[in-house]
N, C-alpha and C positions, 0 to 999 in steps of 0.2 A: 626636513623629512623628504625622503626620496619619492618622486612621483612615479607611480606604476599604472597609469591609465593607458589603456590600449583600445583603439577603435577597431571594430569589426563590422562588416556589413551583414553578417549572419544573424540568425535568431539567437536569443539568449534565454534558454529555459532555466528557470529558477524555482525549485532546485533542479539541477540536472547537469549534464556534461555537454561541452561544446568544443569544437576543434578550430584552432587558428592555423591558417596556411598562408603562403605567399608573404606579402609585405608585413602583415601583422605578426606572423610567426618570426620573421627575421628581426622585427623590432624588439620582440620579447627576448630572443636569444642573443642577438648581436649588439643591440644598443643598450637595452636595460640589463642584459646579462643575467636574466633570471633563470633559476633552475628548479627542478622538481621539489615540491614542498613549499615553495615561496608563494606569497600572496600577490594578487594583482586585481585591478578593477577594469572591467570591460564595459564598453558602451557602444551602441549602434546608431545613435542619432535620434532615438525616440524620446529622449528626455530622462531616461533612467540610467543609473549606475548599478552594475552588478558585480558584487565581490566574489572572488573565488580563489582557488589554489591550483597551481600547476601539478598535475598528477602524472604526466608522461610527456616525453619529447622524443620523437623518432621520425626519421625520413622527412625532415623539413616541416613537420607538423607538431603543434603544441596542444596537448589535451588539458582542458581546464574544467575543474569541478566547481560549479557555481552554487553558492549557498545563500547569498543575501541580495536583496534588491531594494534600492532606495531612490527617491526622486533626486535628480541632479540639480545643479544650480539653476535658480529661476532666470529666465531671459530678461533683458532690460525692459523697463516700462515703455520705452520708445522703440518701435519696430522701424529700424532705419535701413533704407535701401541706398547703397552707394553706387552711383554711376561714375566710374573712374576712367578717365582718358588713359588708354593703355600706354604705360611707360616701358622703358627698356629693362629687360632682364631682371636683375636683382631689385631694381626700384619697384617694379610691379609686385614682385614677391613680397617685398617689405610691406607695401600697402595692404595686400591681402592678409598677410600674417597679422599685422597689427589691427586691422579692421575686425578680424575674427576675434582676437583677444579682447577688443573693446565692445564686442557684442553686436556688431552689425548683423542684420537678419538676411540681407540679400546683397550680392555684389554683381554689378553689371559692367563688364569691361567694354569700353567704348573706343572704337577705332575712329578717332576724330581726324579732321582734315590736316592738322599739324602733328599728328602722332608720328613719331619716328619709326615705330614698329609697323610693318606691313605683313599680313598673314594670308596665305592661301587657305583653302578649306582643310587640307591635311595638317598644316601647321596650327591652325586654329583649334582643331580637335586635340592635338598633342598638348598645346598650351593650356587648354581647358582642363585636361586630365592632370597636368602638373599643378595648376592652381588649386584644384580640388584636393590634391595631396598636401598642399601647403595649409589649407584650412583644417585638414585632419590632424596634422602635427600640432597646429596651434591649439586646437581643442584639447588634445591630449595634454598639452602643457598647462593651459590656463584653467582647466576644470569645467569647460562647457560640455554639456551632454547633448546639445543639438548643433548640428553642422549648419553654417550659413549656406544658403543656396548660391551657387556660382553659375551664372548664365554664360552661354557661348558669346565670344566677342562679336560685336556688330557695329555698324555705323550709328551715328547719333540719331538720325531720323528713325531708323528701325528700332533702336532702343527706346525712344520716346513713344513710338506707336505701340510698343508692347507693354508699356508701363500702365498698369491698371491701378489707379490710386497711387499714393495717398494724396489728399488735398494740399498738404503742406509740402511745397516743392521749393528747394533752395539751391541757388547757384553761387559758387564762390566767385567773387569779382572784386579785385582790388579797387578801392575808392568808392565802393557802394555806400549809400548813406546809412543803411541800417546794419547793426552788428549781427553776426551770425547767431549769437546766443539769445536773441529776442524771439523766443518761441512763444506762441500763443498758449495761454493756460489750458490745460487739458489735452494738449496735442499728444496723441499716442502712436502716431505713424508719420514718417517724413521721408522724403527723397532728397538726396544731396548730390549735386552734379559738380565734379571737379575736372577741369580740363587737363590735357597732356602737358608735356614739357613746354611746348610753344604756345600753350593757351588755346582757347577756342577762337575760331574765325568769326568775323562779323555775322556771316550768314548763320553760323551755328548758334551764336548768342541770340539772334532774332528767332530762330527755330525754338530754342529753349524758352524764350519769353512767351511765344505763342502757345507752348505746352504748359504754361502756368508757373514757370520757375522764376522766383524773385531773386534779384541780385543781393547778396549779403557780403559784408566785409569781415575779414579775420584779423584785421589790424593794419598798421601802417606799412609793414614790410611786404615785399613780394617774395613769396615762398616757393620753393621747388614743389613740384606736383606731389611727390611722396610726403613731404613735410606738411603741406597744406591739407592733404587728405587725412592724415593721422591726427593732426591738431584739430581739424574741424569735427571729426567724429568724436574726439574726446570732449570738445566744447559742448556739442549737442547732447551727448550722454550725461554730462554734468548738469546741463540745464534741465534735463528731464529727471534728474535725481538718481541716476544710476551710479555715478562716480562721486564720491564724497571724501 
């Protein structure tokens, strides 16, 4: 069945009419190729899906008549924050896309000491906007009705200082004695730290330890950062009962 879910930041009056402009309108007309009289579902990140019908298209604007409103998919039982060492280009996009599909609640891009990517303020703002667009597209595809929060990229010390909770804090570390999936019973929130391509420095590992992050292993092989992040998120969500 063809997916026709479209994100809009605007209000969704049900019943009522709303207008799609810019990227949302272009997605409807150029990507989905929907026309007047066809149905689609709109969501704005508040957890609800609103069903409607296209009633007009003109001047780069799409008018939608909304008729139904229903609760979107429930979020996973584990509220997971992913602190991800910023990787190059498509690798970082892949992590953000798959983390969104797997139900991560918050993504914190970390500019670690061994990160290949270096960003000035302007580049950081542009990259953040791009990553947010990646989460929107992923939510449209996978059925989520709440967008994960994507924070501005920052150094590890700043990221750790800004981290308020959770008590369960895990650090991917090859050779760690405990497996990643060993979550305490009843854990409903966790933070996962994954290093960049070159891994975390000794100083960064010490800093993470001081912030309460426990080293955990994902298996015998050393994985690329994007593989490690996606696999680790899937393992934790499965351990929490979201993936079956």
